[in-house]
N, C-alpha and C positions, 0 to 999 in steps of 0.2 A: 491712510489706515484702514482696518476692521474694527467697524464698531461693535460691540459687546450685544450679542447676542441677535444683532445684523449677519444674515448673509450675504457679502458685499461689501464695497468700498465705499470710505465717507469722506468728502473731502470736506473740510471748515473754514468760515473765515476768509483772510487774503486770498487762498491758494485759487479757491474757487473764484473771486473776483477778479485776481488773476487770469485765470483759465478761460473765463467768458468773455470777457475784454481782448484777448486774444485771438481767442476766437470768430469773436463781431469783425475785430479790424482785418484777419483775413478773408472776410467775405467783402466785408466794403472796398478793400482793396484789388478786389478781383474784378468791380467795376467802376473802381474810379476812375480808370483811365478812358471809359469809353461817356465821359459827363460831358455836355455841351457842345459849339458846332463844332470844334476842331477834335472831339472826342474820337478815339479810334476803337475799331470792330475786334469781335472773338470770335474766335474759331469752334464750334464743342462739336466733338465727338464721342458719340455714344458708343457702348460695346459692338453692336450689331457694325457701327462703320457709318451710320447714318451722319453725314454733316451739317449744320447748321451755322451760318455767318450768321449775325447778329450785333446790334447795338443796343437793342433796349435791355434796359437793369433785369425790367420781370424773366424778359423769355432765358435772359442767362441765368440767375439765380434758380428757374425754374429747373433748367438740364445739369444743375448742379448737385451730384447727391450727398446732401449733407448729414453729418452724423451728428455732428455734435447739438446737446439740444438749446445752448442759447443763440447759435448761429441760425437753427430752424427758426427761433421767433423773428431775426430777420428777415428770414424769407420770406414767411409769411406776411410781415410788415409788407414786402413790396408787392405782395397777390394783391393786397389789401388796396395797396393803394391803386393799383392797376383797375381793381373791379370799380374801386369808388368814382375814379378822376380819368385812367386812363393814360395819363400822366406824368411826369418826374417820379419815375420808379428809382431811378439812380441815385437820384438827388435824396429825396427820402430816408435810402439807408446809408449813405454818407455824412449825414446830418445824425442820425440813431447812432453810429458808430462812432462820431466827435463826442456827443454827449457822455458818449458811456466814458468814453477815453479820458474824459477830463474830470467825472464824478468819480475815476479810480485812482487819479491823482489826488483830488480830494481829501478822498476815503486817507491813502497814504499819510498826510499829514492830521489824520485824526480828526477829521471833519465826518460827524455822524451822515450814516445814510438817511435818516430819516426827513434828515435839514438838509440836504440836498435833494430829495425829492420834492419835498414844500418848496424849496424854491425856483427848483424846476418847474413846477405846475401853476408858481403863481407869473410864473416869465413867460409860459407859451401862454396864459390865459392873457396878459398885458401886450404880447405880440400880435395875437388876434387882434387885441381891441385897437391899437396902434393900424393894423391894416386897413381895417374896416373903415377906422376914421379919417386918414391920413392919406393913404396910399394909394387906394380905388383910384379907377376912372368908371365913369359909368357910359355905358352903351345901350342902343336900341339894336331892332333886332335888323333895322336899314344900314346900321354901318357896316354894309359889306368890306369895309376897307381895313377896317380893324379886324373883321372874322378872317380875311385871309393871312391879314398878319399875323395872327396869335397860331393861324393853322401853318406858316410858313416858322415862324418859330420853332414849332413843335416839331418840323420835319428838317429844319435845318442840321440838327445833330443826326440824322439817318444819312442814310443809301442814295434819298431821293434828294439831299440840298439842293444841287444844281437845278432839276426838274421842281423846285419844289413851288415856283409861281404855276404851273401845271394842276399842280396836284392838288393845291390847295385851294384852287377855284373848283376843281372837281367834288373835294371834300365840303364844302361851304356849299356849294348848288345842292347836294346829294342830302344833307342835314335840314336844307329846308324846305326842301320837296317829301320831305316825308311827315311836317311837324303836323302834329294832330289836339286835340283840345282834352286835357285829363277830364273824366267823369266827374270824380269830386271834388279837383279844386278849382277842375275849372282854368284852369293855367296852361299856356301852352307847353307842350312834350317831343320830344326827339326821341322817339325810340329808335334806335340806331341798330338794334339787330332788324329792322327793314331790308337794310342796307346792304345786298347780297356784294360781296368780291370774287368776280371771276378771276382766276389765270388761267393765263392761257400764254408760251413760251414762245418766243417768235417774236420778229421786228424790235421796233425803236420803244423807250417806255416812254415817249414821247407820244406814242400813237394809241395810250392809254384813253381811253372816254368812259364817261358817264351815260347810262341808256333810262329813260323815265320808262320804268316796268321792273319786269322780274327775270334775270336771266338765268338760268339753269345748266349744267354742262350734261346732254344728254340727249339721247338721240328717239325718233319713229321708231317705236317696237315692230315695224315692219318699213321697208323701202317705197313699197308699193302704196303709201298712207300720203295724201298730199299734205304738200310743205306749209299750206298756209290754210289759217280760218279766218273770217273775218266773223264779227259780232258772235263769239266766241262764247259757247254757256260748256263750262266747269264742272267734272264732276268728277270728286275726291275721293278714291275708295282706299280703305285698310283691308282690301278683300284677296284672295285668287279669283283672277279668271283664266284660271286651266279647267280642260275637260273633267266635269263634275266626275270625284271618286268617294266611295264612302267611305268613313270614320275606320281611324285603324280598328283591327279587331270584330268589326261586322265581316258576317259571313255569310253568304249569301249558295244555298245550296241548289243547284240547278239539273230537275229530272229532264230538263227536255231540251238538245241540242240547238232548236230555234229558239229558244229562249235568249240565248245566249247573244245572240246579236241582238233582239231589242234590250237588252242590259246596253250594250254597247249604245246603240240608236239613243236610248233616255236619257245615258251620261253627256252624249252629245249634245240633246233637245235643252238639257238643263242649263247650260252654257249659252247656248244659245234664246232662251227665253230670257234669262240675265240680260247679254248686250241687248237684245229687244225693248226689255224696261226702259235700258238707260236710253236708248233711242230717240225712245217712244216721248221721254219726257223731254227732249230735245239737247240733247247731251251730243255736243257735236266732238270736244276733247277730252280724254279722259283718263285720268291718271291715277294709278293705282300703286302702290308698297310695297306689292308683292309680283308675281308672274300674270303674265300674258300669254296665249301661246299661239299658237298658229291658226288654230281654228275659231278663235277670239277674234284675231287680225283681217281674217278672210271677210268678218261679216263688219269688223268698221270700214276696212277698204272700200267694202261695197257702199257704205253709208257715207262714202267722204269724207272720215272723222281721223283724229288723231289721237294714236292711243300713245299714252308712254310707262312704260315697266319698270320696277323698281327706282320711283322717287323715292331721294333719301329720307323718312318721316320730319326730320325739322322744315324741310324743302315743301313738305305737303303743305303742314302745318300754316307756313308763312304765304303759302299762293293761297292756300282755303281764308285766312283769315282777310286778306287783302282784296282776294274778287267773292268776299262774301258768299262762301261755297261751305257745306258743310264736311266732315270726313266723315263718313258713311263706313261702318264695319261690320255690317249688316243685311242682305235683303229682309230679312226676315220680317211678317208684320204679326199686328196679334192674332190677324182671324186663321193662322198656320198654312197662309200661303207665303209669296215673295210679292214685294213690291219695292217701288221709288219714289220718294216723294219731290216732286218738281222746286220745292223751296231749298233743297240743300244743293243745287246749279247756283254756282256763281258765276259771272257774268267779266269778260272782258272785250276790248273793241276788237282786239287782232293776237290770234298765238300763231309764231310761226318757225320752222325750222333754218338757223343761219352757219355755217361753219367760219371762225374763227380762227385760223392759226391750222393745226392739226385736229382739231375736234369739233364736232356738230354742239352749237347749243341752240337749245328751247327760247325764247322771247316771248313774254308773258304784258302787253300792254296798254293802257288805256283801263286798266283794273277797276271796277265799281266801286268800292267801300273805300280802301286805302293807297292812297299814294306810295309808290313802293318805287327804288331807285336802284342799280345797281352800279358799281365802277367795275369795266374792265379791264384788265391791268394785263399789260404784256413786257415784257423782258428779255433778256438775251437767253438765260437758264432759268431751272427752276427753283434756284438759290437766289436769287434775282426774287425773281416774284413774291416768294415767300416773307421775303425782309420787304418790298413795298406794301404788302399786304400788313404785316405788323406796323409799319411807321404808318399808312395811312389808316388802322385802324385808330393809333392814338391820336392823329389828327385827329379826325371824324368825333372822340368825346372830347375832344379838347373845344373842338366849336358849337358839341351838346350843351358841354358845361357853361361854357360863353353866356350862351344866349339864353339859358335857364338861370342864371345867378346874373347875369345883367349887367357884368361889370371887368374889368379885367385889369393888370397892373402890370410894370414893367418889368421884363425882365434881366438877365445878364448882371446879377448878382445884387438889383436897384432894392428890393425889397430885404436881402439877408443884412447889407448891408444901413442901409435905414434903422431896421429893427438892431442890429449890434449897438449903435450909437444910442438910440432910445433907451434901453434896458442898461447899458452902461450907465446914462446918468440917474435910469430911475433906481437902478441899487443901490447909488451912491444917496437915495433919498429915504431910504429903508436902513431900519439903525437897528435890525435883529441878525439871525445868524444867515436867513438867507439871503442876505446881503452876498456874500461870497461864491453861492449855486448860482445868483441871478446874473453876475459879472463873467463866471465860465458859460453859462449860458451865451449870454452876448458875444464872448468869445467866439464860442463853437460853429456860429454863425456866419463867421468870416471864412469858415474852412470851403464854402459854396465860392466865392467868388477866388480863393485862393487856387482852387483846382483845373477852375475855369479856364485863370491865366497858365496856369504851369501846361494843359492838355494844349494850350495855344503857342505854345512856346514863347511865353510873354513873361518880364518880368515881373510876376507877383508882388514882390515888396511894393515896385515901384509907384504899379496899377491901384494897391490897395490903399496904400498910402493918399494918391488924389482921391480915390471913391470916398476917403473917409474925411479929406478936407470939405470936397462938398455936401457932403449930408448933415457934415456938425455944422456947417451954413446953413442947409437949409432948414437946420431944427430951431437955429438959435432966431432966426429972421421969424417978425409975426406973421409978416405974408411973405411966401414963396411964389414970385411975381416971376420970374427964371425955370421956373422948375425943376430947381438944382436937387428935389426928393427924388425926381425919374431917372436920375445918372446913374448908367450902368457901363458895363465892359465893352468896347466893341473888339471885337477877338480876332480881326482880320486886320484892320491895321495897329492894332494896340494902343488904343486912345479910351479917354472917358469919355462919355456922349451923352446926349439926350434921347434913352433909349424907347420915351414915347411916342417922340415924335419919328425919330425912326423906326419905327413898328418892330420892336419886340416887347411881344406881349405874352401876358399869359394869363389862361383865367384864375381870378381871386382864389377857385375854389381848390384848387391846383395847387397853392401857397397855405392856404390854411391848414388846409388837413395832411399837409407835408408836416407838418409845426407839430399839428396834434400828434399824430400815427408817430412819429420820431420821438418826440417825447415819454408819450405812453409809450413803447415799444421801449426806451432807453431804464425809463422807470420800473418796468415787468423785469428787466434783467437784475436791475440794481436791489432790486429787494431780496434777489437771493443770495442767503449767506452758507448756505449748507448743501450739499449735493451725494445723495447717497444713490448708490447703482447698483442695487440689488444682481445678483448670479443669479442663472435661469437655473429653475429647480431641474434636481437629475434624476431621472426618471430607474425606478431600479426594474432590473430584469424582472421578472416574473420565474420564481427559483423554482426546478426540476424535481417533481412529485415521484 
């Protein structure tokens, strides 16, 4: 209906809620079948015809062009989970949609949205407390097996699942390699942006390897340059090393033809002097994000140095940071001349060029300041290597979060089931209106193990019943000696098992953030009871005079 005085459409009350829930469920249904180790992949084709084949919830939703405003909230939710944790993007969307659907059913039976919102908030708080007090398993940095299992769990639902034993070790080794101390907190930090994933199609996935150092897909500026430099002194420039040209708009009036040749010579000499500044400072590996012409190459070839041109800025910054170099943007100094400071040079033990597959790569090894790691991914085609890169990124994030938080929880629906039983009991102790909302929250959590079982073509009702019995038994015992609280699904055999012992693990942070984010997203959409869509203003055509 059109609101009085408003150019546009206005929907109110139940219509808006139903519309929002329908849109959110549509989004959740897209990613639902990709959840879990037996989840299926999605093929996304954009308007140009580029194909992406993926299992990663955040990537799927990023590719969808979502129009509906409520559905956009859910897409942003998966991006947030991806940024904060790196894994669990599908489950967070599924959980948020389930919470919303159940809230909508409650509203239909005349429960007020405010009551549901406060019930959901209370349930989320209690859930997080219960995870931290009962379900976590503390670890240290030396628990290699647990870290590898956490990485494997993240990979099992991806295309590299069968090779997860290789990639999990790569992920753990590379994250450990880049450990650094936080300047303010003093805690160990693992900046995973220091890990460069390089894709080269060809050979089998098993040939993928980790390199201690930084690898970048580039060729030397000239094939006559040396291919290897030991004890490299690295200069990182953001300057054009082409023949010097006057600035745009500068005119030179030449009255004597002989001077023309002198101008040309001076242009060459300026470049020669600049290269000489770098070489005399001791630089033998020169990287620039701009051009480097044949004349500059000639001087570098003579000096036995390596020159790299058109280095992408993010790689230049990372190499500078790891080697202790400074990115130089100008040679100009205060005395109106040009100079290059030796302190701007970075150091590495060796820099060399090597061909992998069809492309040439430059390797920087033994950086002076920070350790960096690179993972060279091999695969049959580009679609494969792209998906391996996404899967590896998720696993690297999982290992980083596990190390930083120092604890893991059992996977395979164990946490969701334990929380569902706990919150169901907890709701019976609440004598206010929130009781019904907390009970629905508890029921919504079971949607994750249900979908996991369904995707694996197993009987979800049978498996959930068995899980429920074990977790219920665990919470009635004073001391859970047999570890029933870690019971989760084994989706290959279709059984219930002790998932902590079998190495199905997830970082605690992933679960806690997923519950918090899903609840917040559901509440955000639940608060909406009025939607006004304004019509675009009609621009009046200027009249003819």
